[in-house]
N, C-alpha and C positions, 0 to 999 in steps of 0.2 A: 503493499500499500504506500502510496506516495505521500510526502510530508503534507501536501495541500490536501489530500483526501483525508489523511489522519486528523488534521486541524479541523476540517469541515465535520467530521464525525464527532470529534470532541465537542465542538460547540453545539451541535445537535443534541448531545446526551445531556450537556449542562442545562440547555434549554428545556429539555423533556423531563429533568429531574422532578419538577413540579407535579407533572402528570403521573410519574411513576412512584410517588410516595405510596408505599404499600405496607401492609402488615405480613405479607407473604415472604417468608423466609427463601423461598426458592427464587423469587424474582431478585431479591437482594443479592442472593449469592451469584447469580448471573450478572448482575451490575458490576459487582465485585471483580468477577472474572473479565468483564469488558474494560475496566478500569486498569486491571493488571496487564491486559494485552496491549493496551496504549501505553505501557510503562508508566502508569501514574500509581505508585505503590502508595502513596499517602491515602489517596481516595479510596483505592481498593481495600486498604486495610480499614479505613473509617467504616465502610459499609459492610465488610466482613465482621467486625466487632459487633455491629448492629444486629446482624444476622444470628450470630451465637447468643447475643442477649435474648432474642426473640425465640430462639429454638436451641437450647443449650444441650440438649441429648443428640443433635445431629451432627455427625462426624464431617460432613462437607463443609459446615460453617468453619471449622477450625482449619480445614485444609485450605480454604480460602484465606484465612488469616496468616497461615504458614507461607503461603504463595506470596501474599504481599509483603511479608516481612522479609522473605529472600530477596525480592526487588529492592527493598530498602537496606539490604545488607545487614540486617539485624538476625544473624544466623541463630544465635542462641535462643531467641524467642520463637525463630520459625520451628527449631527443633522441639520446643516445648509445646507448640501448637499442633504439628504433626503427629507428636507422641500421644497428645490428648485424643486426637481423632483416631490414631491406631488403637488405642485401648477401648475405645468404644466399638471398634469394627475390626477385630484381631484377623479376620480372614481376607481383609481387603489389601490385595497386592498393590494396587495403585498408591495407596498411603504408604505402604511399606516402601516402595520405590521413590516417594517424594522424601521420605526420611533419609534413605539411603544416599539421596543426591545432596545432602547437607554437608558441610565439611566434616570429615572424619573425627576431627579432635572434638567436635561438639556433639556428635551423635553417638560416641561410645558409650554413654551411660544407656541410652536406648538399645543398643547392640546387647550389652550385658543383660537387660532386662528381657529383651526378645529371646535369647539364648536360654534364660531360665525357664520362660514360659514354653518353650518349645522342647524342653528337655534336652538341649545340646550339651 
């Protein structure tokens, strides 16, 4: 996507935010994903946090937080968010992969926990 198209899309999203005010966590999750894909980590995180407040037992909300935190290079908090999501959905390979993409020195605690859970 060209910079011009990206800027137009960003302006459209900002203008439409008033219409998209919702209490639907899935919609908020998708908004967070859109901001993350536009490399707007701060906005992505803000919306992901709202999503997890509204639906605290939904792993995807914490995955969105982790993705936004990775964009912001806050890797420690990203690992925490992914780990929280993984604990809610132990069989989810996508969450596991997100965790393993974090810097190894930060996800070491997670790897140890996973080994205990998995009986390794």
